[in-house]
A tleap script that builds the chain and sets N, CA, C and O, in Angstrom:
source leaprc.protein.ff14SB
mol = sequence {
  NPHE PRO SER HIE ASP MET ALA GLY LEU VAL
  PHE ILE LEU PHE TYR ARG THR LYS VAL TYR
  PHE THR PRO LYS GLN LYS THR TYR GLN MET
  PRO VAL PRO LEU SER PHE PHE LEU ILE GLY
  LEU PHE ILE TRP LEU ALA GLU ASN MET ALA
  THR PHE LEU GLY ALA TRP LYS TYR ALA TYR
  GLN HIE LYS ASN TRP SER MET VAL ASP THR
  GLN LYS ILE GLY SER TRP ILE LEU MET SER
  ILE VAL SER TYR LEU ILE VAL MET GLU LEU
  LYS PHE LEU LYS ARG ASN ARG ARG LEU ASP
  CARG
}
set mol.1.N position { -37.665 -5.356 0.666 }
set mol.1.CA position { -36.685 -4.290 0.596 }
set mol.1.C position { -35.985 -4.294 -0.759 }
set mol.1.O position { -35.535 -5.350 -1.203 }
set mol.2.N position { -35.880 -3.155 -1.425 }
set mol.2.CA position { -34.969 -3.097 -2.567 }
set mol.2.C position { -33.543 -3.268 -2.062 }
set mol.2.O position { -33.255 -2.981 -0.901 }
set mol.3.N position { -32.657 -3.732 -2.922 }
set mol.3.CA position { -31.310 -4.084 -2.475 }
set mol.3.C position { -30.547 -2.901 -1.892 }
set mol.3.O position { -29.785 -3.084 -0.942 }
set mol.4.N position { -30.723 -1.695 -2.425 }
set mol.4.CA position { -29.993 -0.554 -1.867 }
set mol.4.C position { -30.506 -0.198 -0.477 }
set mol.4.O position { -29.727 0.257 0.360 }
set mol.5.N position { -31.796 -0.393 -0.210 }
set mol.5.CA position { -32.326 -0.166 1.137 }
set mol.5.C position { -31.750 -1.180 2.113 }
set mol.5.O position { -31.391 -0.843 3.241 }
set mol.6.N position { -31.668 -2.428 1.661 }
set mol.6.CA position { -31.117 -3.477 2.510 }
set mol.6.C position { -29.645 -3.205 2.802 }
set mol.6.O position { -29.191 -3.393 3.930 }
set mol.7.N position { -28.903 -2.767 1.797 }
set mol.7.CA position { -27.484 -2.461 1.997 }
set mol.7.C position { -27.328 -1.331 3.010 }
set mol.7.O position { -26.444 -1.377 3.865 }
set mol.8.N position { -28.186 -0.319 2.913 }
set mol.8.CA position { -28.136 0.776 3.876 }
set mol.8.C position { -28.454 0.315 5.290 }
set mol.8.O position { -27.818 0.753 6.248 }
set mol.9.N position { -29.435 -0.568 5.421 }
set mol.9.CA position { -29.807 -1.098 6.730 }
set mol.9.C position { -28.669 -1.917 7.333 }
set mol.9.O position { -28.371 -1.792 8.521 }
set mol.10.N position { -28.041 -2.749 6.521 }
set mol.10.CA position { -26.898 -3.543 7.001 }
set mol.10.C position { -25.785 -2.613 7.465 }
set mol.10.O position { -25.184 -2.838 8.515 }
set mol.11.N position { -25.509 -1.573 6.691 }
set mol.11.CA position { -24.460 -0.628 7.074 }
set mol.11.C position { -24.804 0.058 8.395 }
set mol.11.O position { -23.947 0.177 9.270 }
set mol.12.N position { -26.044 0.506 8.544 }
set mol.12.CA position { -26.463 1.186 9.781 }
set mol.12.C position { -26.347 0.249 10.978 }
set mol.12.O position { -25.873 0.654 12.040 }
set mol.13.N position { -26.778 -1.006 10.811 }
set mol.13.CA position { -26.753 -1.949 11.932 }
set mol.13.C position { -25.335 -2.343 12.345 }
set mol.13.O position { -25.082 -2.586 13.525 }
set mol.14.N position { -24.414 -2.409 11.391 }
set mol.14.CA position { -23.083 -2.965 11.674 }
set mol.14.C position { -21.935 -1.982 11.487 }
set mol.14.O position { -20.782 -2.406 11.569 }
set mol.15.N position { -22.178 -0.687 11.238 }
set mol.15.CA position { -21.110 0.211 10.836 }
set mol.15.C position { -20.016 0.376 11.895 }
set mol.15.O position { -18.872 0.662 11.538 }
set mol.16.N position { -20.321 0.210 13.155 }
set mol.16.CA position { -19.302 0.355 14.201 }
set mol.16.C position { -18.655 -0.970 14.591 }
set mol.16.O position { -17.740 -0.995 15.415 }
set mol.17.N position { -19.115 -2.053 14.015 }
set mol.17.CA position { -18.636 -3.379 14.384 }
set mol.17.C position { -17.423 -3.750 13.553 }
set mol.17.O position { -17.387 -3.509 12.346 }
set mol.18.N position { -16.442 -4.332 14.197 }
set mol.18.CA position { -15.213 -4.758 13.517 }
set mol.18.C position { -15.064 -6.267 13.647 }
set mol.18.O position { -15.525 -6.879 14.610 }
set mol.19.N position { -14.413 -6.840 12.659 }
set mol.19.CA position { -14.024 -8.237 12.718 }
set mol.19.C position { -12.494 -8.237 12.781 }
set mol.19.O position { -11.831 -7.477 12.076 }
set mol.20.N position { -11.953 -9.099 13.636 }
set mol.20.CA position { -10.506 -9.188 13.806 }
set mol.20.C position { -10.012 -10.505 13.251 }
set mol.20.O position { -10.658 -11.538 13.433 }
set mol.21.N position { -8.882 -10.482 12.580 }
set mol.21.CA position { -8.295 -11.707 12.047 }
set mol.21.C position { -6.788 -11.616 12.168 }
set mol.21.O position { -6.212 -10.529 12.118 }
set mol.22.N position { -6.150 -12.779 12.328 }
set mol.22.CA position { -4.716 -12.831 12.622 }
set mol.22.C position { -4.009 -13.809 11.690 }
set mol.22.O position { -3.848 -14.982 12.027 }
set mol.23.N position { -3.586 -13.331 10.520 }
set mol.23.CA position { -2.732 -14.190 9.696 }
set mol.23.C position { -1.269 -13.956 10.069 }
set mol.23.O position { -0.844 -12.810 10.215 }
set mol.24.N position { -0.518 -15.003 10.221 }
set mol.24.CA position { 0.925 -14.917 10.503 }
set mol.24.C position { 1.247 -14.035 11.701 }
set mol.24.O position { 2.156 -13.207 11.633 }
set mol.25.N position { 0.524 -14.199 12.779 }
set mol.25.CA position { 0.797 -13.593 14.084 }
set mol.25.C position { 0.641 -12.071 14.131 }
set mol.25.O position { 1.088 -11.453 15.098 }
set mol.26.N position { 0.031 -11.451 13.133 }
set mol.26.CA position { -0.266 -10.024 13.193 }
set mol.26.C position { -1.774 -9.856 13.078 }
set mol.26.O position { -2.394 -10.394 12.159 }
set mol.27.N position { -2.367 -9.109 14.010 }
set mol.27.CA position { -3.811 -8.927 14.052 }
set mol.27.C position { -4.217 -7.709 13.232 }
set mol.27.O position { -3.621 -6.637 13.337 }
set mol.28.N position { -5.244 -7.903 12.417 }
set mol.28.CA position { -5.816 -6.842 11.606 }
set mol.28.C position { -7.291 -6.715 11.956 }
set mol.28.O position { -7.889 -7.623 12.534 }
set mol.29.N position { -7.867 -5.568 11.595 }
set mol.29.CA position { -9.299 -5.391 11.790 }
set mol.29.C position { -9.916 -4.873 10.502 }
set mol.29.O position { -9.256 -4.238 9.679 }
set mol.30.N position { -11.199 -5.163 10.353 }
set mol.30.CA position { -11.934 -4.749 9.166 }
set mol.30.C position { -13.367 -4.455 9.590 }
set mol.30.O position { -13.920 -5.164 10.431 }
set mol.31.N position { -13.973 -3.417 9.019 }
set mol.31.CA position { -15.390 -3.179 9.319 }
set mol.31.C position { -16.237 -4.375 8.848 }
set mol.31.O position { -16.018 -4.906 7.759 }
set mol.32.N position { -17.186 -4.782 9.664 }
set mol.32.CA position { -18.023 -5.930 9.332 }
set mol.32.C position { -18.787 -5.733 8.020 }
set mol.32.O position { -18.875 -6.683 7.242 }
set mol.33.N position { -19.355 -4.531 7.727 }
set mol.33.CA position { -20.029 -4.397 6.424 }
set mol.33.C position { -19.090 -4.673 5.245 }
set mol.33.O position { -19.509 -5.259 4.247 }
set mol.34.N position { -17.837 -4.259 5.353 }
set mol.34.CA position { -16.875 -4.551 4.296 }
set mol.34.C position { -16.615 -6.050 4.198 }
set mol.34.O position { -16.494 -6.587 3.097 }
set mol.35.N position { -16.528 -6.724 5.332 }
set mol.35.CA position { -16.305 -8.174 5.297 }
set mol.35.C position { -17.487 -8.883 4.641 }
set mol.35.O position { -17.293 -9.820 3.867 }
set mol.36.N position { -18.726 -8.439 4.947 }
set mol.36.CA position { -19.895 -9.032 4.309 }
set mol.36.C position { -19.829 -8.841 2.793 }
set mol.36.O position { -20.081 -9.773 2.029 }
set mol.37.N position { -19.489 -7.623 2.369 }
set mol.37.CA position { -19.412 -7.352 0.935 }
set mol.37.C position { -18.332 -8.197 0.265 }
set mol.37.O position { -18.566 -8.761 -0.804 }
set mol.38.N position { -17.162 -8.290 0.875 }
set mol.38.CA position { -16.079 -9.073 0.276 }
set mol.38.C position { -16.431 -10.561 0.194 }
set mol.38.O position { -16.116 -11.225 -0.794 }
set mol.39.N position { -17.078 -11.072 1.227 }
set mol.39.CA position { -17.513 -12.478 1.189 }
set mol.39.C position { -18.481 -12.677 0.029 }
set mol.39.O position { -18.324 -13.611 -0.757 }
set mol.40.N position { -19.485 -11.801 -0.083 }
set mol.40.CA position { -20.458 -11.904 -1.169 }
set mol.40.C position { -19.807 -11.785 -2.530 }
set mol.40.O position { -20.151 -12.528 -3.449 }
set mol.41.N position { -18.865 -10.853 -2.674 }
set mol.41.CA position { -18.177 -10.651 -3.947 }
set mol.41.C position { -17.366 -11.873 -4.356 }
set mol.41.O position { -17.432 -12.305 -5.507 }
set mol.42.N position { -16.603 -12.431 -3.424 }
set mol.42.CA position { -15.757 -13.571 -3.771 }
set mol.42.C position { -16.573 -14.834 -4.052 }
set mol.42.O position { -16.194 -15.636 -4.906 }
set mol.43.N position { -17.679 -15.017 -3.347 }
set mol.43.CA position { -18.537 -16.163 -3.669 }
set mol.43.C position { -19.152 -15.968 -5.053 }
set mol.43.O position { -19.250 -16.921 -5.826 }
set mol.44.N position { -19.568 -14.742 -5.371 }
set mol.44.CA position { -20.114 -14.446 -6.694 }
set mol.44.C position { -19.082 -14.709 -7.791 }
set mol.44.O position { -19.409 -15.278 -8.833 }
set mol.45.N position { -17.833 -14.293 -7.552 }
set mol.45.CA position { -16.767 -14.566 -8.529 }
set mol.45.C position { -16.562 -16.067 -8.708 }
set mol.45.O position { -16.415 -16.544 -9.833 }
set mol.46.N position { -16.552 -16.810 -7.606 }
set mol.46.CA position { -16.396 -18.270 -7.680 }
set mol.46.C position { -17.581 -18.892 -8.420 }
set mol.46.O position { -17.408 -19.837 -9.189 }
set mol.47.N position { -18.773 -18.366 -8.188 }
set mol.47.CA position { -19.965 -18.873 -8.877 }
set mol.47.C position { -19.841 -18.658 -10.386 }
set mol.47.O position { -20.209 -19.531 -11.172 }
set mol.48.N position { -19.324 -17.497 -10.789 }
set mol.48.CA position { -19.109 -17.238 -12.210 }
set mol.48.C position { -18.065 -18.177 -12.803 }
set mol.48.O position { -18.238 -18.684 -13.911 }
set mol.49.N position { -16.994 -18.406 -12.073 }
set mol.49.CA position { -15.967 -19.336 -12.570 }
set mol.49.C position { -16.537 -20.745 -12.707 }
set mol.49.O position { -16.264 -21.435 -13.689 }
set mol.50.N position { -17.320 -21.165 -11.733 }
set mol.50.CA position { -17.882 -22.517 -11.757 }
set mol.50.C position { -18.872 -22.686 -12.908 }
set mol.50.O position { -18.881 -23.725 -13.568 }
set mol.51.N position { -19.701 -21.679 -13.154 }
set mol.51.CA position { -20.641 -21.808 -14.269 }
set mol.51.C position { -19.906 -21.723 -15.600 }
set mol.51.O position { -20.288 -22.399 -16.555 }
set mol.52.N position { -18.871 -20.915 -15.680 }
set mol.52.CA position { -18.095 -20.820 -16.913 }
set mol.52.C position { -17.416 -22.155 -17.237 }
set mol.52.O position { -17.355 -22.566 -18.396 }
set mol.53.N position { -16.906 -22.823 -16.195 }
set mol.53.CA position { -16.222 -24.101 -16.389 }
set mol.53.C position { -17.191 -25.282 -16.491 }
set mol.53.O position { -16.760 -26.413 -16.719 }
set mol.54.N position { -18.480 -25.034 -16.328 }
set mol.54.CA position { -19.482 -26.065 -16.548 }
set mol.54.C position { -19.834 -26.905 -15.338 }
set mol.54.O position { -20.437 -27.967 -15.493 }
set mol.55.N position { -19.478 -26.468 -14.134 }
set mol.55.CA position { -19.852 -27.236 -12.945 }
set mol.55.C position { -21.373 -27.316 -12.826 }
set mol.55.O position { -21.908 -28.336 -12.391 }
set mol.56.N position { -22.062 -26.259 -13.205 }
set mol.56.CA position { -23.519 -26.234 -13.321 }
set mol.56.C position { -23.873 -25.055 -14.215 }
set mol.56.O position { -23.028 -24.208 -14.504 }
set mol.57.N position { -25.101 -25.005 -14.641 }
set mol.57.CA position { -25.579 -23.903 -15.479 }
set mol.57.C position { -26.949 -23.480 -14.997 }
set mol.57.O position { -27.781 -24.308 -14.628 }
set mol.58.N position { -27.168 -22.183 -15.007 }
set mol.58.CA position { -28.505 -21.669 -14.764 }
set mol.58.C position { -29.277 -21.748 -16.072 }
set mol.58.O position { -28.679 -21.912 -17.136 }
set mol.59.N position { -30.589 -21.635 -16.003 }
set mol.59.CA position { -31.435 -21.798 -17.185 }
set mol.59.C position { -31.017 -20.858 -18.323 }
set mol.59.O position { -31.036 -21.255 -19.488 }
set mol.60.N position { -30.646 -19.632 -17.998 }
set mol.60.CA position { -30.287 -18.657 -19.034 }
set mol.60.C position { -28.873 -18.884 -19.587 }
set mol.60.O position { -28.452 -18.179 -20.504 }
set mol.61.N position { -28.148 -19.848 -19.047 }
set mol.61.CA position { -26.784 -20.113 -19.504 }
set mol.61.C position { -26.676 -21.350 -20.393 }
set mol.61.O position { -25.570 -21.701 -20.803 }
set mol.62.N position { -27.771 -22.011 -20.700 }
set mol.62.CA position { -27.688 -23.268 -21.448 }
set mol.62.C position { -27.229 -23.071 -22.883 }
set mol.62.O position { -26.490 -23.911 -23.396 }
set mol.63.N position { -27.633 -22.004 -23.550 }
set mol.63.CA position { -27.191 -21.783 -24.934 }
set mol.63.C position { -25.822 -21.131 -24.973 }
set mol.63.O position { -24.911 -21.616 -25.643 }
set mol.64.N position { -25.683 -20.042 -24.260 }
set mol.64.CA position { -24.416 -19.316 -24.197 }
set mol.64.C position { -24.154 -18.931 -22.748 }
set mol.64.O position { -25.067 -18.540 -22.021 }
set mol.65.N position { -22.909 -19.044 -22.345 }
set mol.65.CA position { -22.586 -18.637 -20.992 }
set mol.65.C position { -22.684 -17.122 -20.879 }
set mol.65.O position { -22.278 -16.397 -21.787 }
set mol.66.N position { -23.215 -16.658 -19.778 }
set mol.66.CA position { -23.192 -15.235 -19.439 }
set mol.66.C position { -22.978 -15.137 -17.940 }
set mol.66.O position { -23.266 -16.068 -17.188 }
set mol.67.N position { -22.470 -13.996 -17.530 }
set mol.67.CA position { -22.161 -13.811 -16.117 }
set mol.67.C position { -23.414 -13.923 -15.263 }
set mol.67.O position { -24.517 -13.583 -15.693 }
set mol.68.N position { -23.219 -14.402 -14.058 }
set mol.68.CA position { -24.297 -14.439 -13.079 }
set mol.68.C position { -24.602 -12.989 -12.700 }
set mol.68.O position { -23.689 -12.176 -12.551 }
set mol.69.N position { -25.871 -12.674 -12.547 }
set mol.69.CA position { -26.310 -11.317 -12.249 }
set mol.69.C position { -25.648 -10.800 -10.973 }
set mol.69.O position { -25.530 -11.528 -9.988 }
set mol.70.N position { -25.221 -9.549 -10.999 }
set mol.70.CA position { -24.558 -8.956 -9.829 }
set mol.70.C position { -25.487 -8.859 -8.623 }
set mol.70.O position { -25.011 -8.721 -7.496 }
set mol.71.N position { -26.793 -8.926 -8.833 }
set mol.71.CA position { -27.711 -8.890 -7.693 }
set mol.71.C position { -27.540 -10.103 -6.791 }
set mol.71.O position { -27.949 -10.076 -5.630 }
set mol.72.N position { -26.936 -11.174 -7.317 }
set mol.72.CA position { -26.690 -12.356 -6.487 }
set mol.72.C position { -25.688 -12.056 -5.373 }
set mol.72.O position { -25.660 -12.755 -4.360 }
set mol.73.N position { -24.864 -11.018 -5.556 }
set mol.73.CA position { -23.931 -10.631 -4.487 }
set mol.73.C position { -24.720 -10.345 -3.217 }
set mol.73.O position { -24.299 -10.727 -2.125 }
set mol.74.N position { -25.862 -9.675 -3.351 }
set mol.74.CA position { -26.715 -9.392 -2.197 }
set mol.74.C position { -27.199 -10.654 -1.516 }
set mol.74.O position { -27.299 -10.705 -0.290 }
set mol.75.N position { -27.502 -11.679 -2.312 }
set mol.75.CA position { -27.927 -12.960 -1.728 }
set mol.75.C position { -26.803 -13.588 -0.925 }
set mol.75.O position { -27.030 -14.125 0.159 }
set mol.76.N position { -25.601 -13.521 -1.454 }
set mol.76.CA position { -24.457 -14.094 -0.737 }
set mol.76.C position { -24.139 -13.271 0.514 }
set mol.76.O position { -23.707 -13.826 1.524 }
set mol.77.N position { -24.347 -11.964 0.455 }
set mol.77.CA position { -24.150 -11.131 1.648 }
set mol.77.C position { -25.139 -11.550 2.737 }
set mol.77.O position { -24.765 -11.690 3.901 }
set mol.78.N position { -26.401 -11.748 2.353 }
set mol.78.CA position { -27.394 -12.207 3.329 }
set mol.78.C position { -27.011 -13.555 3.926 }
set mol.78.O position { -27.176 -13.782 5.125 }
set mol.79.N position { -26.497 -14.451 3.079 }
set mol.79.CA position { -26.061 -15.752 3.580 }
set mol.79.C position { -24.928 -15.590 4.592 }
set mol.79.O position { -24.898 -16.289 5.605 }
set mol.80.N position { -23.996 -14.675 4.325 }
set mol.80.CA position { -22.891 -14.483 5.271 }
set mol.80.C position { -23.389 -13.869 6.581 }
set mol.80.O position { -22.887 -14.214 7.651 }
set mol.81.N position { -24.364 -12.968 6.510 }
set mol.81.CA position { -24.924 -12.380 7.731 }
set mol.81.C position { -25.600 -13.462 8.571 }
set mol.81.O position { -25.382 -13.538 9.780 }
set mol.82.N position { -26.409 -14.289 7.937 }
set mol.82.CA position { -27.087 -15.370 8.663 }
set mol.82.C position { -26.047 -16.324 9.258 }
set mol.82.O position { -26.208 -16.783 10.389 }
set mol.83.N position { -24.991 -16.622 8.513 }
set mol.83.CA position { -23.941 -17.507 9.028 }
set mol.83.C position { -23.252 -16.906 10.251 }
set mol.83.O position { -23.021 -17.601 11.241 }
set mol.84.N position { -22.924 -15.613 10.184 }
set mol.84.CA position { -22.327 -14.934 11.336 }
set mol.84.C position { -23.254 -15.049 12.546 }
set mol.84.O position { -22.818 -15.400 13.642 }
set mol.85.N position { -24.546 -14.750 12.332 }
set mol.85.CA position { -25.498 -14.770 13.446 }
set mol.85.C position { -25.633 -16.162 14.055 }
set mol.85.O position { -25.720 -16.294 15.276 }
set mol.86.N position { -25.652 -17.193 13.226 }
set mol.86.CA position { -25.749 -18.564 13.739 }
set mol.86.C position { -24.521 -18.908 14.574 }
set mol.86.O position { -24.646 -19.460 15.667 }
set mol.87.N position { -23.335 -18.584 14.061 }
set mol.87.CA position { -22.101 -18.889 14.799 }
set mol.87.C position { -22.052 -18.103 16.107 }
set mol.87.O position { -21.666 -18.650 17.140 }
set mol.88.N position { -22.441 -16.816 16.074 }
set mol.88.CA position { -22.443 -16.027 17.312 }
set mol.88.C position { -23.399 -16.616 18.341 }
set mol.88.O position { -23.065 -16.696 19.523 }
set mol.89.N position { -24.578 -17.024 17.903 }
set mol.89.CA position { -25.552 -17.616 18.828 }
set mol.89.C position { -25.038 -18.930 19.401 }
set mol.89.O position { -25.198 -19.190 20.594 }
set mol.90.N position { -24.424 -19.756 18.566 }
set mol.90.CA position { -23.874 -21.026 19.056 }
set mol.90.C position { -22.753 -20.793 20.062 }
set mol.90.O position { -22.660 -21.501 21.065 }
set mol.91.N position { -21.902 -19.801 19.797 }
set mol.91.CA position { -20.839 -19.474 20.756 }
set mol.91.C position { -21.428 -18.975 22.073 }
set mol.91.O position { -20.937 -19.321 23.148 }
set mol.92.N position { -22.475 -18.166 21.989 }
set mol.92.CA position { -23.148 -17.670 23.180 }
set mol.92.C position { -23.733 -18.818 23.990 }
set mol.92.O position { -23.562 -18.875 25.208 }
set mol.93.N position { -24.422 -19.733 23.314 }
set mol.93.CA position { -25.007 -20.886 24.003 }
set mol.93.C position { -23.934 -21.776 24.622 }
set mol.93.O position { -24.102 -22.267 25.739 }
set mol.94.N position { -22.849 -21.983 23.914 }
set mol.94.CA position { -21.760 -22.815 24.424 }
set mol.94.C position { -21.131 -22.180 25.666 }
set mol.94.O position { -20.839 -22.871 26.642 }
set mol.95.N position { -20.925 -20.868 25.626 }
set mol.95.CA position { -20.349 -20.168 26.776 }
set mol.95.C position { -21.288 -20.257 27.980 }
set mol.95.O position { -20.836 -20.507 29.097 }
set mol.96.N position { -22.575 -20.058 27.764 }
set mol.96.CA position { -23.549 -20.138 28.860 }
set mol.96.C position { -23.640 -21.549 29.427 }
set mol.96.O position { -23.829 -21.729 30.630 }
set mol.97.N position { -23.508 -22.530 28.576 }
set mol.97.CA position { -23.550 -23.922 29.035 }
set mol.97.C position { -22.361 -24.183 29.971 }
set mol.97.O position { -22.509 -24.864 30.986 }
set mol.98.N position { -21.182 -23.642 29.631 }
set mol.98.CA position { -19.999 -23.824 30.487 }
set mol.98.C position { -20.183 -23.105 31.821 }
set mol.98.O position { -19.752 -23.602 32.861 }
set mol.99.N position { -20.815 -21.951 31.793 }
set mol.99.CA position { -21.015 -21.181 33.020 }
set mol.99.C position { -22.023 -21.864 33.948 }
set mol.99.O position { -21.954 -21.697 35.166 }
set mol.100.N position { -22.948 -22.624 33.386 }
set mol.100.CA position { -23.975 -23.310 34.181 }
set mol.100.C position { -23.428 -24.523 34.913 }
set mol.100.O position { -24.063 -25.005 35.851 }
set mol.101.N position { -22.309 -25.011 34.527 }
set mol.101.CA position { -21.772 -26.232 35.145 }
set mol.101.C position { -21.222 -25.989 36.506 }
set mol.101.O position { -20.736 -26.919 37.151 }
savepdb mol mol.pdb
quit
């Protein structure tokens, strides 16, 4: 899939889904596609800061530092989707295990 096709597919699959979070006793909601994008964006920003500060370098950064390619945001979005799915499956299994007792 080209990245724009994948982004469209993620939006179609999750556009009605919300994530809820409660900082300081007030509950907020956010569309899941937006949460995936924000997670990917912030990890990408942290990756740029880490490479700039020398925590590690990619091959193209050994002579001069340059920003990590923005296409990596898509990789981090995929990682967040897989993480969500793993946690949801584990919660499902844990709930079913309690019901079986």
